[in-house]
N, C-alpha and C positions, 0 to 999 in steps of 0.2 A: 252069449248073450241076451235077455230079451225086453222085452217092454217098451214102449216109449210114450208120451201124454199122449193124447189125443188133437193133430195138431187145431188149432182155431181156426176158423174162418177167413177166406183167404176175404180181401180185403180193395177195396178198386176207387177209381177214379171218382163214382159214380158215386160212390159211402162219404166221401171226400168232403165232394160239394152238396153236398146233403142239411153232410157237422157243420158245411162256412167255410172249411179250411180252404178251401181255392173257389173263386170262381169259377161261374160254371162255364163262360167263355175260352177262359180256360185248357178244360178241358180238353180237344183234339191235342193237345202240343204235347198236354199231361201225358196224355197216355201211348202215343210213340217213346216218352219220356219211361216211361211205364215195360216198357217193352224191351228197353237197353237196359236198367235196373230195376232189382227186383223191387216192389211193395210191400211193406206189411207190418204193424201199427198195432201194438194188445189196443184193449178196450184203456187200459188206465191211461196210454201214453196219446190214446184221442184227447181223451177226457183234459189232461195236463198240458196237449196245443191246443183247444180248443180256448184255456186260460193263459195261456204264455208263449209270446213270439219267441224267448231265449228252448223253448221246447217243440216248437211245431216247425220252424229251418232245420229241425235237426233230421226230423219223419217226413215232411211233406214234404213231396218232389217241388218241384221247378223248370222252367226252362231253362235256364241255366244251366242244368243238366245234360245239355244236348253240343254245349260248347267244350269243343277237345283243346289242346290249346299245347305247343308244341314239345315241353316238358313232363306231359302227361306220360305214363307206364302201365299196364297195362297187373302186372308184380311187382310194388311200385319200393317190397323192401327183402324184396332175393326169396320170397318160399321157396320158389319149386328150384333152386340156385343149392340151398344148401339140402337138400331131401336125397337122402340113404340108401330111403323107401319110401313108398306110395305111404301119406297123412302123416310123415313128422315129417321137421324142421327142427336141422340140425347144424345151426352156427356159432353156437359159444364151446369150447371143450365139455363143463364141466354140466352143461343143461337143453331140452331140447322142448319141441315143438308138440306136440300129438294131437296134431285135431281131428280129433270125433267126430264131428259130425259138421256137416258146411249148413245146417238151420239156424238163425237163427227166431228168436221170439220179437224184435222190430229189425226192419234194415234201414241201416243209419245212410246221411244223402252223399259223405263223404269216407264209407268205410272206406278202408286203404285190401280190402278183400273183397270190393263191390262185384268184381270183372268175376264170378268162384260162390258169393258165399248165395246158398240157395238154389245151384245150381246141380247139387244132387244133394243125401240123405245122409244119413250116416255109414261113417265108413266099414265100408264090409267088414262081414269076423274076416274071412281072412290075411285080412291087411293090415286090419286093428293087429291076430297074434305076429304078423312079424315082422310087422314096430315094437310089438313090447316083446320078439323076441332083440330084437339091435337090443333096448336097452336091457336091458337082460347079459347081454356080450359085453354090453361098452362098460366097463366098471367105473371109466371119467366118469360117465353122468350119471351125477350129484339133486340132480332136481329135475323134474316133469313139469312144465306146463300143459294142461289141459284146456284148449283153446277151438275154430273149429268155422266163426259158427259159433253157434254161446255150446259148451257142453254144460248148461242144467240147464237145456234144454233134456237131456233123456232123462228116463224112467227113475226113484232115486232106486228100481233094482237093478237099472242099467250100472248106472252108478257108483252102486254097494257094486258089485261084480267088481269094475274094473278096476275103484280105491283100491279090495280086497288084492286084485292079482298084482299093482302094485307096488302095494307091503309085503310083496312075496320077495320080492329083490331091495338084499339087502344094500346092499349100495344107495339106491335113494331114498336121499334121504329127508328128501321137503316133493308135498305135490305142493304145485300150486294150479288155481282153475281162474282163466279172464272170464266176467262176464257181467251182463247185463240184466242178469235175471232178479235180482234182487230190487230192482226198481223201478222197473217192467214190466217185471209181474210176477209182482212179488207172492201171489197164493202158489207160487211153488214152494219157496221153505219151507217145504212143512219139514214134523218130525219126522216122518224117513229118509229124508233127506238128508238133513242133522244128525241120526244115526250114519245114515253109507258113508260122509264126508267125514268120521269120527273113526272110521277105520283104518286109517293114516294116520300113526301120531304126530307127523306135520304137516297138516291139509293149511293152507292160506287161501283167499278166496280177494284176489284183485279188479274191485268194482269199477267201472267206467260209467262215469255218469263228464257230462259237461256245467252244468247253468241247476243250482240251487234249486228249483220248479220242478223239478224232479220227481225228489224229494217227500212225492207225497205219505200221508201219516199210512197209510200200508202200507212204500216201501222202507220208509222210516221203522216200524212195526219189526218189515221185516230182518232188514239191520242190527236193531234188538236182539231177536231171536239166538244172529249166528254169534256175538258180541257178546254173548250172555250162553250161550251154551261151546264157550271156549274157542272157537274158529279166531286166527287173526285175520286183519282188513287194512286191504288199500283201498285206496283209490289211486283211475290212472283216466284222466281230465285229457280233451284235446283239445289245444287254443284256435277255435273258431270266429270269423270274423263275422258280425254280428250276431254272436252267439254269444259271447264268450272275451271280447275280445277290450276285453278292456280291465283292468285292477278294483273297480270296484265291486263287479260280479263276479268275481272268482275270490274274489275275499268274501263274499257274499256264503258260494260253493265251498270254500274248504273251509271254515267256520262251521260250518252246517254238521260238511262232515266227521270235526273233528269231538265235536260235544257225539255223533251217534260212533264214538269208540272205530270211526275208521279215519287211518294215516292216507293228508296225501303223497304217494308219490312219483308219476310220472304225467308233468304234463308235455303232454306232445305240442309239437310245430306240422303240424296240417303238410299226411304227408301228400302224393301225388300222381293220386287216384285218379283216372280220365270224370273229366265231366262234374272236380272236385272245386277247379280252380278260385268258383267266386269266395269258398272256407276260407283261402287260405292267407295267413298275413304274413305278415318282410320278420325278419329273422330281428331286426333293429325293433319291429315296433311290441315283439316279442317280451326281447333282453330288459325293455326301458318298461313295461309289465311289474317282469319279476323283480326288476328294481326297486319301486314301489313298494308292491308286497315286500318285500325285506322286509324294510321300516314299518310296514304294520300289521307284520305274522310270526308270529313267534317259529324258532323251525321245529316245534310237530305240525305244526296244520300247511310248511312250506313244500308245494312239491319241490323233487328240479326239474330244471327245464331240456326238455329232450331232441334231440335229429335219430332217426333209424336211416342213415345214409341210403337216398334209392342204388338199387343192385343189393344188395344184403349182408352190406360191405359195415354194421354193425348202429351200437347207439354210440351216443356221446352227443356230451353235455353241453348247450351251449347257452349257456347265463347269464349276467352282466358279467364282464369283468374289472376288478374290486380294484385289479395290482397292478402298476405298469412297474418294468425296471427302470433303475434311472443310474447313472453314472454312481452314486453312493449304494445305492443297494435297490427300494420301496417305494412308490406313492401311493398309498392308498388313499379310495372315495371312499365316506362309508357311509351311512342308507338315506344323509341327509344330504347331501354334495359335496361335505364339508374333504379335503381333501388336509391327507395326515402324511406323516414321512416312520420310514418302515427300516433298523439295520438290519443286514443279516448278522451269525458271528464270522469272526474273519476265521478264514481258513487256514 
């Protein structure tokens, strides 16, 4: 496969000072942060960051990233622990993650792959061939998840070739792409890209977005193009202290997504990435937010709140508990906090 879109110009700390996103006095320490964790931001998100703290805090570096906590991990979700060949993670029997690139259009300050994204470019051809060969000879694999990095930084031609090769593997029934591109670089959602994606009969886009202020007019138009093309859209968000750790903020995001025909899928508890401790809430706080949202939003607009168990042991739902067993059956708490009795049938 050949060709990818030209890289955007590198972003520097002086650029952020010029934008008014960081103070000149903070520049020296932020240069140190940028040496440890890469910096990249699209023009669309630079503009959105100037308007919204909820966007800026996701992408603009701070000195807090230099603080390392005992629980921080270089590979929080265990990608390397489940890699049968380079570029592939096979954690669950029926699906694999194919890391087609280590490049993103933006580098999130809380990313669980922040140790490796931007370190190299696209997966070398020989490693990609080996990964596809592994998928082809492993019939238990029903679903392939393209991630990275961000798979939609690849050119439409490159994506078309990859999608076509996966479509030729009979047991791969679903192809999923995890991406931020429709929001952070909506100009990439072209007719050529949509045609490339539609070569597989069951392609799903899973959009990463954390705050309604990311959903600019251009982003909404890009998501509408994808939905109008018949490509199903899900979203995943990360619960982030100081960004979206309130029921009001998440309600606004999930309502906006549903209106755009994007089903909220996962709300992730923030992973144990190095230098991201200031973004983490407690699980109790996340459960309280989800309990509040349950009373405000329909099921179509509610994601599942999940924890990726550190070390690569998989995701588990960690939403609030509504049922507690007792001697007579169950005590059930409704979304308003009132309790009710429920009994199972006799065995």
